[in-house]
N, C-alpha and C positions, 0 to 999 in steps of 0.2 A: 504494499500499500504506500510505503514512503516514497518509492520510485515514482508512483503515479502523481502524488502530491508535488514532488520536486519537478516532475515533467510539465505540470500545469503552470507552475511559478516560471519555469524556464521558458515556456511559450510566451508568457506575459512579457518577459524581458526581451525575447527576440523580436516580438511585434512591436515593441517600443511602448507598450502600456505601463512598464516600469522602467524607469530610467535611472542613469548613473546617479547615485547619492540618495535615491528614494528609499525610505524605510518601508519595509513590509508592515502589514497590520500586525496587531499584538498577537501573542500566542492564543489567548483566549478567542479572538475574532477568527484566526485561521482554524483552530480546532473546530469551531462552530461551522465555519464555511465548508470545510472538507469532511467533516464527520469522522475525525480520526482521533486517537489518543495523544497525549503530550509527548510520550516517547516516539511514537510514529512521526509527529511533526519535527522533533528534533533531528531524527534520523533523515528526514527530507532536507533540513538545513545543512547536515553534514554532507549530503550528496551535492548540494549546491555549492557549498564552500570547496568540495574537491574539484568542481568545474571552475572555480575562481568567479562565481556569478554573484555571490553574497559574501559579506563579512559579518559574523556573529558576534555581538557584543555581550558577553555573559555577565550575570549578576545584575542587581537592580540598577537602573531600570531595564537593562537588557534590550534586546531586539536584533533583527537582521536588517542589514542595508545593502541595497544593490551596488555591485562593483563590476563594471564592465571590463573585461580582460582584452587587452591588445594581443596581436599575433605573437609577441614575445613570450606570452604566457605559454605557449606550446612548443616554443623553441627547444627547451632541454630535451623533452621526449622526441621531438623530431631528430635532434642530433644523435640521441641514443639509438634511434631506429637505424639511422644511416650507420652508425658505428657497429651495430649488430650485423649488418649486412656486409661488413668489410668494405664499405665504400671508401674509395681513394679520394684525395684532394684534387686530383686531376678530373675525376669524375664531377665533382662539386663545381669545379671551374667551368666545365663544359656545359653544365646546367645554368650557371650564371650568364654564360654567353648566349644561350637559347633565350633567357629572360630579358637580359639588359638591351640587347640590339633592337628588338621590336619596340621595347619601352622607349628608347630615344627617338625613335621615328614617331611614336605616338605623342610624345611630349613636344615635339616640334609642330605636328600637324594639328593637334587637338587642344594642346595645353593653352591656358590662358596668359595674358600678358603677366599677370601675377604670378603664374608658375614659372614663366621664364625669369622674371626678376628673382624668384626664390632661388632658382639655379645659379643665377649670377652671384647672389649673395653667399651661396655655399662655395662658389669658386674662390671668393674674397678669403674665406676662411682657410682654404687650401694653400692659397698664396702666402698667407700670413705664417703657415707652418712648414714652409719649404725648407727651413733651417732646424725645424724642431720635430714634433709628432706628426710627420708627414703621412705615414702609413695609416694612421687613426683617421686623418682628414680625408684621405683618399677613399677609404671604406665608406665614410659618410656620404662623400659626393656620389659614389656609385649607387648607394641606398636612394639619395634623392632623385637621381635620374628615373628610377622606377616609381618612387613614391608619387612624383609630381606627374607621372604619365597618366594618371587618372584611372589606370586599370587595378582595381582592388585586389584581384587574384594574383597578379604579378607582384604587386607590393607586398601582400602577405607571404608569398613565397620567398622573396629576397630577405624579409625580415626573419623568417624561419632559418635562413641560412646564415643570418648575421653574425653569430658567434663564431661560427666556422671560418667564414670570411676574415673576420678580426684576427683570429688565431693564426690563419694561413698567412696574412700579411705580416703579422708581427714575427713569425718563424722565419719568412723570407728576408726580412730586414736583419734579423739576427744573425743569418747565415750567409748573407750576401758578401761576395769577396770585395765588392766596391765599398770604398771607405772614403771619408774626407771629400776632396774636391770632385772625385769621380762619382760618389753617391749624390752629392748636390747637384751635379749636372744632370744625373739620371732623373732626379726628382724635378728639375727644371724642364726637362723634356716631357715629362708626364703633364706638368702643369701647362705647357704650351698646347698639348693635345686636349686638355680640359677647356682651355679658352677657345679652341677652335669648335668644340662641341657646342658651347654656349653660343658662338656666333651663328652656327648653322641652325640652332634651334630658334633664335631670335629671328632668322630669316624665314622660319617656318619651311625649311628644306628638309622635309622628312627622309626622302631617299638618301640625301647627302649625310644627315645625321647618322642614319643606320649605318651607311657604309663606313663612315669614319669611326663610329664606335666599335664596329666589327674588327676594323684594322688596329685601333687601340688596344683592344683586348687580346688580339692575336699577339701583338708586340709584348704586352704585359705578361702574357703567358709564357713567352721566351725567357723573360726576366725572372719570373717567380720559379720557373722549373729550370734554372740553369744547371742546378744539380741534377743528374739523372735520377737519382733516388728520390727526388723531392716529389715528383709526379705519382710515384708509386706509394708514397706515405699515406696510411689509412687514417680516417677521420679520428678514430680512437686515439691515435698516437698524438695528434695536436690538441685533443681535449683533455689529456691527462694533466 
């Protein structure tokens, strides 16, 4: 019975009848509405908590409050599933290429002027980090290309891959033979490529943006997997 109660509340949240921050009715009200016992209702709350859909405040006055999770809530289990399937980082990168290239085209062709401005603002953050945490800034830029494309499915997928992407980039920077001036020059080459993408997006050149991002990711792939063993590294290894 608890799962039926949880399912009804879950549907209210999905339909937007209950929104982020809303308090559910009191226990006595819900017990009367659903015709269940207090232990059954509390088990339903536990099921909803496990879905990250409510936060339960225990003790007086107590109550359950709606909490809408983002895609990042599912990222740990998604990463675990990839690890259990012996997925390699090269495989993850190939998936990113499938996701990001059409996203660049979508952003150029269908994105609003505000979306294009947001990508340009992200570019400024990358430029400011060229001598610092450049790897982290590039991961965020790649995320924004997809997020701003307007396709929620693509955006969710890239968010699920977010932790793996971050760890992959961090590992590549730790292991790269490029240091000092050579590493800075490599960063500046990447920065110029990002600037070119922003130009193409602002011109609403979808085909050009997609071609450019495909070439950029191909070159980045060569950099990330300079060490032949890097491509064969499994997801489980970089998540340790």
